[in-house]
N, C-alpha and C positions, 0 to 999 in steps of 0.2 A: 446535638447535631453539629458536626464539624463544617465550617464554611471555608470554601476554597476560592480564593480570588485569582482569576485567570483571564487572560484576554480571549483565548480560544479553548473550547472544550471539545475534544474529539472522543466520541463514544465508539470504541472498537479499535483493535490494533491489527486489523487485517491489512492487506496490501494498500488499499485506498487510504485508510487511516494513517498508516505509516508514511506513505508518500506525501500526504497532506501535511503531516507534522514536519517533515523535512523541508518541504517547500515553504511553509509559513514561518519556520524558524529563521529564515533569511530576512524576514521583515522585522526582526527584533521584537517579536511578540512573545508573551509568556503563554506557553501551551501546556495543557494537561490532557493526558490520554487516560481514559478509564476503560478497563476491560475485565471480564470475568477471569480470564487466564493471564498468567504471568509470561509475557513474551520473552523474558530473559531466561526462562527455564529451558535448558538445552534439549530435553527430551520432547518438548512440545511439538517440534516440527518433524520428528522422525517418521511418523506414520502418514504424513501428507504426501500423497502420490500425484496430486493434481499438478497441472502446468498452467501457465498463463501466456497468452499471446500479447506481445508488446508491439504496437504499431511503430513505424518509422518516426512519426511525429512525437510519440511518447518517449521513444529512445532519445530524440533530440532534447526533450524536456529534461530527462534524467541526466543527460550530459551537462546541461546548464546547472543542474544541482550538484554536479561532481559525484554522481552515483554510478553512472554507466560503466566507468572503467572497472568498478568492483563487480558489476553484474555480467559484463561482457564475456569473461571466461566460462560462464555457465549458460550462455545463450546459444541458441542454434538458429541460424538465419532461415527465414521463410522466403523461398525463391518463386514458388508458384502455389496457387490455391485453386482447387477444383471444387465447385459447388454443384451438387446434383439435386434435382427436384423429382423425386420418386423413381427416376430411371436415368441411365447414362445418356439417353437421347435428349433429356432436358438438362443441359449442363452449361455452366459458365466457367471459363478458365481465365484466371488472372496470372500473368507472368510479369516478372520484374524486367524492365528494359533499361533501367538507369544503372550505370556502372558504379560500383562501390556503395550501393545501397540495396537494401532488401525490402520486401513488402512488410516485414516485421520480424520479430524474433520470438522464439519459444523459450521460456525459462521455467524451471521447476519452482513451484510455490515455496517449498521449504528453503531453497537457496536464496530466493528473493527475500523472503521474510527474515532469514538469519542475517543477511547482509544489512538490511534496513534496521533491524533491531540493534545490531552491533554498532552501527553508525549513530544511532539514536542515543546510546549510552554517553557519548561524549558531548552532546549538545546541552549546554547549561540552561537554555531557555525552555527545555522540555522536561516536565515532570510526569510521573506515572502513578496511577492508583490501580492496584490489581485486587482481584477477589471481590469486586463490586459490580453491580449492575445499576442502571438508571431506572427508577420506578416511575418518575414523573418529572416533567419539565414545565415550569411556569415562566411565561414571557410577559414583560411589561415594556413601557416606553424606554427605559434606561438600562435594563439588564435582564438576564435570564438566570433562573435558579433551577438547578438540577438536584433532585432528591435521589440519594443512593441507598441501596440495600445490599447487605452481604449476599454473596452468591454461594450457594451450596450445591 
């Protein structure tokens, strides 16, 4: 069994895992991402038609991590939100009244993931393990041990 010494182990390379890796990399920690799929495989994202809503606060966080300028061209601002509860009579309307800000932004998952994974390639503090899944995690007072298995 191969032992991996890392400060942070991130299981999964979805948007949350990738943003966490980017954020933690600024703390000079050694980070390892484990995933069943290879996020550097170009064809991986083609069939993902989902979108994600990014709040204004999350956008500001992404700006601090120097990622927003890469995401911005693929984002669409949210200027109003209509919430209906079973009929149009029961509704709540949110409208943005702050100039030069939006309620949030909508971005295609595939663009978001591609940009994050491309930026991840140049970060020396982040390593990746693909084709593996975690079968068990054991915690004690000083460390955590994750047991991996090949994913088929």
